[in-house]
Each structure stands twice: as C-alpha cells, then as structure tokens.
C-alpha positions as CSV (number, residue, x, y, z in Angstrom):
1,M,106.5,121.8,121.5
2,T,108.9,119.1,120.3
3,N,107.6,115.9,119.8
4,P,109.4,113.3,122.4
5,V,108.3,110.2,120.4
6,T,110.0,111.4,117.3
7,R,112.9,113.4,118.1
8,R,116.4,112.2,116.7
9,S,118.3,110.7,119.6
10,E,121.5,112.3,120.2
11,G,123.3,108.8,120.8
12,S,123.4,108.4,117.0
13,A,126.7,109.2,115.3
14,T,125.5,113.3,114.8
15,P,127.4,116.4,115.0
16,D,128.3,117.9,118.0
17,P,125.1,119.3,119.1
18,R,126.6,122.9,120.4
19,A,127.8,123.0,116.6
20,S,124.6,122.2,115.1
21,G,122.2,124.0,117.8
22,A,120.5,120.5,118.3
23,E,119.5,120.1,122.1
24,P,121.7,117.8,123.8
25,Q,120.7,114.5,124.8
26,P,119.2,114.3,128.4
27,R,120.9,112.2,130.9
28,L,118.9,108.6,131.7
29,W,121.0,106.7,133.7
30,T,120.8,108.9,137.1
31,L,121.1,107.4,140.5
32,D,117.1,107.1,141.1
33,F,116.8,105.4,137.9
34,T,119.6,103.1,138.5
35,L,118.3,101.9,141.8
36,N,114.6,101.8,140.3
37,A,115.9,99.2,137.9
38,L,117.9,97.4,140.3
39,G,115.2,97.0,142.6
40,T,113.1,95.7,139.8
41,V,115.6,93.1,139.4
42,G,115.6,91.9,143.0
43,F,111.8,92.2,143.4
44,F,111.0,89.9,140.6
45,G,113.9,87.6,141.4
46,S,112.3,87.1,144.7
47,F,109.2,86.1,143.2
48,F,110.6,83.7,140.5
49,Y,112.5,81.7,142.7
50,L,109.3,79.7,143.3
51,V,108.1,79.6,140.0
52,S,110.1,76.0,139.3
53,V,110.0,74.7,142.9
54,L,106.1,75.5,144.2
55,P,104.4,73.0,142.1
56,E,107.0,70.2,143.3
57,Y,106.5,71.5,147.1
58,I,102.5,71.7,146.6
59,D,102.7,67.9,145.6
60,S,105.1,67.1,148.7
61,I,102.5,68.5,151.4
62,G,99.6,66.5,149.5
63,G,97.9,68.9,147.0
64,E,96.0,67.5,144.0
65,K,96.8,68.4,140.8
66,W,94.2,70.8,140.7
67,Q,95.3,72.4,143.6
68,I,98.6,73.2,142.2
69,G,96.9,75.2,139.3
70,V,94.8,77.1,141.6
71,I,97.9,78.1,144.2
72,V,100.6,78.6,141.6
73,G,98.1,80.9,139.0
74,G,95.0,81.8,141.1
75,F,96.4,84.4,143.2
76,G,96.7,86.6,140.1
77,I,93.2,88.0,140.5
78,V,94.9,90.0,142.9
79,P,96.9,91.9,141.3
80,M,93.9,92.1,138.3
81,V,91.7,93.7,141.0
82,L,94.2,96.3,142.6
83,R,96.4,97.5,139.9
84,P,94.1,100.4,138.8
85,F,94.1,101.6,142.3
86,V,97.7,101.4,142.6
87,G,98.2,103.4,139.7
88,R,96.0,106.1,140.9
89,W,97.8,105.9,143.8
90,S,101.1,106.3,142.2
91,D,100.0,109.5,140.4
92,R,99.6,111.1,143.7
93,G,103.2,110.6,144.8
94,H,103.1,107.4,146.6
95,R,105.3,105.5,144.3
96,K,108.3,104.8,146.8
97,R,106.0,104.0,149.6
98,L,103.9,101.3,147.4
99,Q,107.2,100.0,146.4
100,R,108.3,99.2,150.2
101,I,105.0,98.0,151.2
102,G,105.2,95.5,148.2
103,I,108.7,94.5,148.9
104,L,107.6,93.9,152.6
105,T,104.2,92.3,151.7
106,M,106.2,89.7,149.3
107,A,109.1,89.0,152.1
108,V,106.7,88.3,154.8
109,A,104.3,86.1,152.9
110,T,107.3,84.2,151.5
111,V,109.5,83.5,154.5
112,L,106.0,82.5,156.2
113,M,106.0,79.7,153.5
114,V,108.2,77.5,155.5
115,L,105.5,77.3,158.1
116,S,102.9,76.4,155.9
117,E,102.1,72.2,155.6
118,D,98.5,72.6,153.9
119,V,97.1,73.8,150.6
120,I,95.2,76.6,152.3
121,S,97.5,78.3,154.1
122,L,99.8,78.2,151.1
123,F,97.0,79.8,149.1
124,V,96.6,82.5,151.6
125,L,100.5,83.2,151.5
126,R,100.3,83.4,147.5
127,V,97.3,85.7,147.8
128,G,99.8,88.0,150.1
129,Q,102.4,87.2,147.3
130,G,99.5,88.6,145.0
131,V,99.3,91.8,146.6
132,G,102.9,92.3,146.5
133,M,103.1,91.7,142.6
134,A,100.6,94.1,142.5
135,L,102.2,97.1,144.4
136,F,105.8,97.1,143.5
137,P,105.9,96.6,139.6
138,T,103.0,98.9,139.0
139,A,104.7,101.6,141.2
140,A,108.3,100.9,139.7
141,A,107.1,100.8,136.3
142,S,105.2,104.7,137.1
143,L,108.6,105.4,138.7
144,A,110.3,104.2,135.2
145,A,108.1,106.3,133.1
146,E,108.6,109.5,135.6
147,L,112.5,109.3,136.2
148,A,113.1,108.6,132.3
149,P,113.2,111.9,130.3
150,A,110.4,112.3,127.7
151,P,112.8,112.4,124.7
152,R,114.4,108.8,126.0
153,R,111.0,107.3,127.9
154,G,111.0,104.5,125.1
155,E,114.7,103.6,125.9
156,G,114.3,104.0,129.6
157,L,111.1,101.6,129.6
158,G,113.1,99.0,127.3
159,Y,115.9,99.0,130.1
160,Y,113.0,98.9,132.9
161,G,112.0,95.5,131.1
162,M,115.0,94.4,130.7
163,A,115.3,93.9,134.5
164,T,112.2,92.2,134.7
165,S,113.2,89.8,131.9
166,S,116.7,89.1,133.4
167,A,115.5,88.3,136.8
168,Q,112.5,85.6,135.3
169,M,115.8,83.9,133.2
170,I,118.1,83.5,136.1
171,T,116.3,83.0,139.3
172,P,113.8,80.0,138.8
173,A,117.0,77.7,137.7
174,L,118.8,78.9,141.1
175,G,115.4,77.8,142.8
176,V,115.5,74.3,141.4
177,V,119.4,74.4,142.5
178,I,118.6,75.7,146.2
179,A,116.1,73.2,146.7
180,G,117.8,70.4,145.4
181,L,120.9,71.2,147.7
182,W,119.0,72.3,150.7
183,G,115.1,72.3,150.6
184,F,112.3,74.2,149.9
185,D,112.4,76.0,153.3
186,A,115.8,76.9,152.0
187,V,114.2,78.6,148.7
188,F,111.5,80.3,150.5
189,I,114.2,81.8,153.4
190,V,116.6,82.9,150.0
191,A,113.5,84.5,148.3
192,A,112.3,86.6,151.6
193,S,116.1,87.7,152.1
194,T,116.2,88.9,148.5
195,S,112.9,90.5,149.0
196,L,114.6,92.4,152.3
197,A,117.6,93.2,150.2
198,T,115.7,94.8,147.6
199,L,114.4,96.9,150.1
200,L,117.8,98.6,151.0
201,V,118.3,99.0,147.3
202,V,115.3,101.0,146.6
203,Q,115.2,103.1,150.0
204,P,117.7,106.2,148.6
205,I,115.5,106.7,145.7
206,D,114.5,110.3,145.4
207,E,110.8,110.4,144.5
208,P,109.9,113.5,142.2
209,A,107.0,115.4,143.5
210,S,103.8,114.5,141.8
211,D,102.1,116.7,139.1
212,A,98.6,115.7,139.9
213,R,96.2,118.0,141.1
214,P,93.2,117.0,143.3
215,E,90.6,116.7,140.3
216,D,93.2,114.4,138.3
217,G,92.7,111.8,140.7
218,S,89.1,110.9,140.1
219,A,89.4,108.3,137.1
220,L,90.5,105.0,137.8
221,I,91.4,103.9,134.6
222,A,93.3,105.8,131.9
223,R,91.1,105.3,129.1
224,R,93.7,106.5,126.8
225,A,96.0,103.4,127.5
226,V,93.4,100.8,127.3
227,F,94.1,100.7,123.3
228,P,97.8,99.5,123.6
229,M,96.9,97.2,126.4
230,L,94.3,95.5,124.1
231,I,96.8,95.3,121.7
232,F,99.4,93.8,123.9
233,L,96.7,91.4,125.2
234,S,97.2,89.2,122.2
235,V,100.9,88.8,123.1
236,T,100.4,87.7,126.3
237,F,98.0,85.1,125.0
238,S,100.9,83.8,123.5
239,I,102.8,83.5,126.2
240,V,100.3,81.3,128.1
241,A,99.8,79.2,125.2
242,A,103.7,78.4,125.5
243,S,103.8,78.3,129.1
244,A,100.4,75.7,129.5
245,F,100.7,73.8,126.1
246,L,104.1,73.5,124.9
247,P,104.9,70.4,127.1
248,L,102.3,68.7,125.6
249,H,103.1,69.6,122.1
250,G,106.9,68.7,122.7
251,D,106.3,65.4,123.8
252,D,104.0,64.8,120.4
253,R,106.3,66.3,118.3
254,G,109.6,64.9,120.3
255,L,110.8,68.4,120.6
256,G,113.2,67.8,123.3
257,N,113.6,70.0,126.5
258,V,111.3,72.5,125.8
259,G,112.3,74.7,128.6
260,L,115.0,75.8,126.8
261,F,112.0,77.6,124.9
262,F,111.8,79.9,127.9
263,L,115.6,80.7,128.0
264,V,115.9,81.4,124.4
265,S,113.1,83.4,124.4
266,G,113.6,85.4,127.6
267,A,117.4,86.1,126.0
268,G,115.7,87.8,122.9
269,A,113.2,90.0,124.9
270,I,116.3,90.9,127.0
271,V,118.5,92.0,124.1
272,V,115.9,93.7,122.1
273,R,113.8,96.0,124.7
274,P,116.8,98.8,125.2
275,V,117.3,99.0,121.5
276,A,113.4,98.9,120.7
277,G,113.0,101.7,123.3
278,R,115.7,103.8,121.3
279,V,114.3,103.1,118.1
280,S,110.8,104.1,119.5
281,D,112.0,107.2,120.6
282,R,113.2,108.0,117.0
283,L,110.8,106.5,114.7
284,G,107.5,106.4,116.6
285,R,105.9,103.6,118.9
286,V,104.1,101.9,116.2
287,A,106.9,101.4,114.0
288,V,108.4,99.5,116.7
289,A,105.4,97.7,117.8
290,V,104.1,96.6,114.2
291,P,107.4,94.2,113.9
292,G,107.4,93.4,117.0
293,L,103.9,91.8,116.8
294,L,104.8,90.4,113.3
295,L,107.9,88.6,114.9
296,A,105.4,87.2,117.4
297,C,103.0,86.1,115.2
298,T,105.6,84.4,113.0
299,G,107.0,83.0,116.2
300,M,103.9,81.1,117.4
301,C,103.2,79.7,113.7
302,L,106.4,78.5,113.9
303,V,105.8,76.6,117.1
304,A,103.0,74.8,115.5
305,L,104.9,73.9,112.6
306,A,108.2,72.8,114.5
307,Q,109.6,69.5,114.1
308,S,113.0,69.6,115.6
309,P,114.5,71.2,118.6
310,P,116.4,73.8,116.3
311,M,113.1,74.6,114.5
312,L,111.4,75.5,118.2
313,W,114.6,77.2,119.3
314,F,114.3,79.6,116.1
315,A,110.7,80.4,117.0
316,A,111.3,80.9,120.7
317,A,113.9,83.7,119.8
318,L,111.3,85.3,117.4
319,V,108.6,85.1,120.0
320,G,111.2,86.6,122.7
321,L,112.0,89.3,120.1
322,G,108.7,90.2,119.4
323,L,107.5,90.2,123.1
324,G,110.5,92.6,124.0
325,A,109.9,95.1,121.1
326,S,105.8,94.8,121.5
327,H,106.1,95.3,125.1
328,T,108.5,98.3,125.4
329,S,107.0,100.1,122.6
330,L,103.4,99.7,123.6
331,L,104.0,100.5,127.3
332,S,105.7,103.7,126.0
333,L,102.7,104.6,123.7
334,A,100.4,104.0,126.8
335,V,102.3,106.5,128.8
336,D,102.6,109.0,125.9
337,R,99.0,109.2,125.1
338,V,98.1,110.0,128.8
339,P,98.8,113.4,130.6
340,V,101.3,113.7,133.1
341,S,99.1,113.1,136.0
342,E,98.0,109.7,134.6
343,K,101.4,108.0,134.0
344,G,101.1,105.6,136.9
345,R,97.5,104.7,135.7
346,A,98.8,104.2,132.1
347,A,101.6,102.0,133.3
348,A,98.9,99.9,135.7
349,V,96.6,99.5,132.3
350,L,99.0,98.2,130.3
351,Q,100.7,95.7,133.3
352,L,96.8,94.4,133.3
353,A,97.2,92.6,130.1
354,W,99.7,90.1,132.1
355,D,96.8,89.4,134.6
356,I,94.1,89.3,132.1
357,G,95.9,87.0,129.6
358,G,97.2,84.7,132.8
359,L,93.6,84.4,134.0
360,T,91.8,83.7,131.0
361,G,94.0,82.9,128.2
362,A,94.9,79.3,129.7
363,V,91.0,78.8,129.8
364,A,90.4,79.9,126.3
365,L,93.2,78.1,124.6
366,G,92.4,74.8,126.7
367,V,88.8,74.8,125.2
368,V,90.9,75.3,121.8
369,A,92.9,72.1,122.9
370,T,90.0,70.1,123.6
371,L,87.9,70.6,120.8
372,L,90.5,70.8,118.1
373,S,94.0,69.9,119.0
374,V,97.2,71.0,121.1
375,V,98.6,72.2,117.8
376,S,95.5,74.5,117.1
377,V,96.5,76.4,120.7
378,F,99.6,77.6,118.7
379,W,98.0,78.8,115.4
380,T,95.0,80.5,117.3
381,A,97.7,82.5,119.2
382,G,99.3,83.4,116.3
383,A,96.2,84.6,114.7
384,L,95.4,86.5,117.5
385,V,98.7,88.8,117.3
386,L,97.6,89.0,113.6
387,V,94.5,90.4,114.5
388,A,96.2,92.8,117.0
389,L,98.7,94.0,114.1
390,V,96.4,94.7,111.8
391,T,93.9,96.7,114.2
392,L,96.8,98.5,115.0
393,L,97.9,99.3,111.5
394,A,94.3,100.6,110.8
395,A,94.1,102.7,113.7
396,S,97.2,104.4,113.1
397,M,96.5,105.0,109.3
398,R,93.0,106.6,110.2
399,G,94.8,109.0,112.4
400,R,92.6,107.6,115.4
401,L,95.8,107.1,117.5
402,A,97.6,109.8,119.0
403,L,101.2,109.0,118.4
404,T,102.6,112.0,120.8
405,A,103.2,112.5,124.1
406,A,100.5,113.8,126.2
407,D,102.7,116.0,128.3
C-alpha cells in the first residue's frame, strides 16, 4: 500500500502524471469539505464573539474577580469529559447530527444570556456552551479527516485548523465593537444568529457512511493517538502562559499593547497551517512537528527575554508558526496512527490537549509565578516544549512511532 504520509504531492512542479505514470492528485476541495470548513469558521466565530466582552459583562452584573475566572474558563471541564464520547459517536456515523446539536446548543445558550442577570445563571449557560464546544469541533475535525483524501490529509487538516484560527482572530475584536455601539445584549444576539446561520451552512453536507463495525465501538479512547496529544499538550501550556501572564509581563517590561501578540501569533498560525499540512503529506508528520515545536520553544524563550514591543511581536510570530505547524502535523499523525474506524476518537484525543492545558496550565504556571517570578512562567513553558521535542525525536529514531496511515 502506498504510504500517504510520504507520497509526493502532485501539487509540486512535476511532469504530467499521465506521461510519467504517477497517480493523479485526489481532489480536496469538494463541496462537503468546503461547507465543513465554512461551518467551522461560523461556529468558532459565534463562540469567540464573547471572549473579549464576557469578563466586562460579568463585572457589570456584580460578579467578583474569582467568579470571572470560573465562568470564563471553568466551563472547559465539560468538553474534556464529553470529547471521548463524541469521538466514538462520530466514528459510528453521527458527525453531522452532532454538529447540528452542537450548533443549536450554542445558539440557545448564547441568546439566553440576554436574560441572565446573575453569575449563577450565566455559569449554567456557559456550561451549555461547553456542551456545544465539545460536540461541534470534535465532529467537524473528524469529518475533515474523513473527507480529506489520505494523500492530502495533512493539507486538509491544515485548512481545517486555518478555519478555527481565522475565526479566533476576527470575532473577538468585532465583539468589542458591537458591545461599544449597542451593548452586551447585541453581542449575544449576533453570536447566536451566527450559530444559526452556521446550521444552514452545514445542513447540505453529505456525510460519508461509517466504516466502523459493532466490535470497533467499544473503546472510548484511541490509544495510539495519546502520544501525539501529549506532545501537543506542551504547546497548549505555552498558549495558556501567554494568555494568563503576558499582561503582567508586558507591564513589567513596558511591552506596549500585548493584545498585538495574539494578533501576530494568530496570523502566523493561519499562514503556516496549509503549508505545514502539504509538507507533512510529502515528508512525514515528524518532519514538520519538530520544526514547529522548535519554533514554539524559541518563541516562548524570546517572550521571556523581550525588552521591547518589536521583540515581543517577533516572538509572537514564532509562537504562531510553531503552534500552526505542530498542531496540523500532530493532528494528522494522530489520525494516521489509528484504524479508519477510530478517526473520530483520534481527533477527540488530540483536542483534549486544549482542554487539559486550559484547565491545568494556568494553575500549574501560576504556582511557578508565585514561587519564582512571572518571567519564569515563559522559561518553564519553553522548557516543556523542548522536552516534548526531544521525546518526539527519540520515539521516532527508535522506531517506536508508527508514521504511516493505519488505513
């Protein structure tokens, strides 16, 4: 069987495949793949509208500082618990149904925030959003892996990741503008409307029939996807470090508007994802994951060293490039390493890195900041990525890491 991870892409400057006898490049941008990507932009956009305005809204209804943290981030435990089940349901052929339930759950929970006037009801609604965040992204990632042809799987998952990153870059700023012009309720209504519009986008998708057999559905976790997830977990810790402690670090060093860090890093992640996917299809997943991890590690170290805004922006670019390359290649590796009947569970396991990193990273790195210093947080984050890089290289060199697709 041809190795889809190392097969040469027909997208490069090669002779006519009909003349050389090479296999034509399979089509990636089918209608179903395109609608799934557009639906991903819409769904994540509806969620990220609230990122920049929710803390201020909680404060406006009398919430205390610790309650802001619980409401904004505490809901993340819901996706962490649900994702493995959603992955198994996806493998059984329920991806589109899960997408629709996730969208509707997100829309209802968001529009009801118009009526929330206390922190308890708001937290309950955030839990509902957590259910949506468990259902849709897991099913959409699984569907992207299924719809992308095996020789272009890395490229396809790169574009899927690009869809999530683009939503994260644009809608938080729009949420702030809308709140400033028309108030918080307008943000909730626009976000819920975006969810409902997304439902119309994904409705025409023709989900491929499931290849899973009854005996394939017993395991909840795709075990062969755990190793790539643990490697990527080191990167999510870095993102948590930037999100939680960069404002304090910026104040100490006079680094200006640290919000530009996320703009630059987001742009870097968007640009690199499809390129990283194509290269990983040709050269292998590890060949892309290693430079990605190295870039993320270097970026975190430069954040610790930054003494000026331009240096911080350069560090942000490296972190974004590292995030995009490592996530794309490691997600592809996780899917490659499992049988066709476990692709959904593999995607779910990889996404657990975001949930685990978000829930535990801030606490663990907060201890580092308390015992040592804020700048130590970034050195620690860089060191964790370096450890993951060395571990990945060691596993690859010892032949303990299957790099070819399981199907």
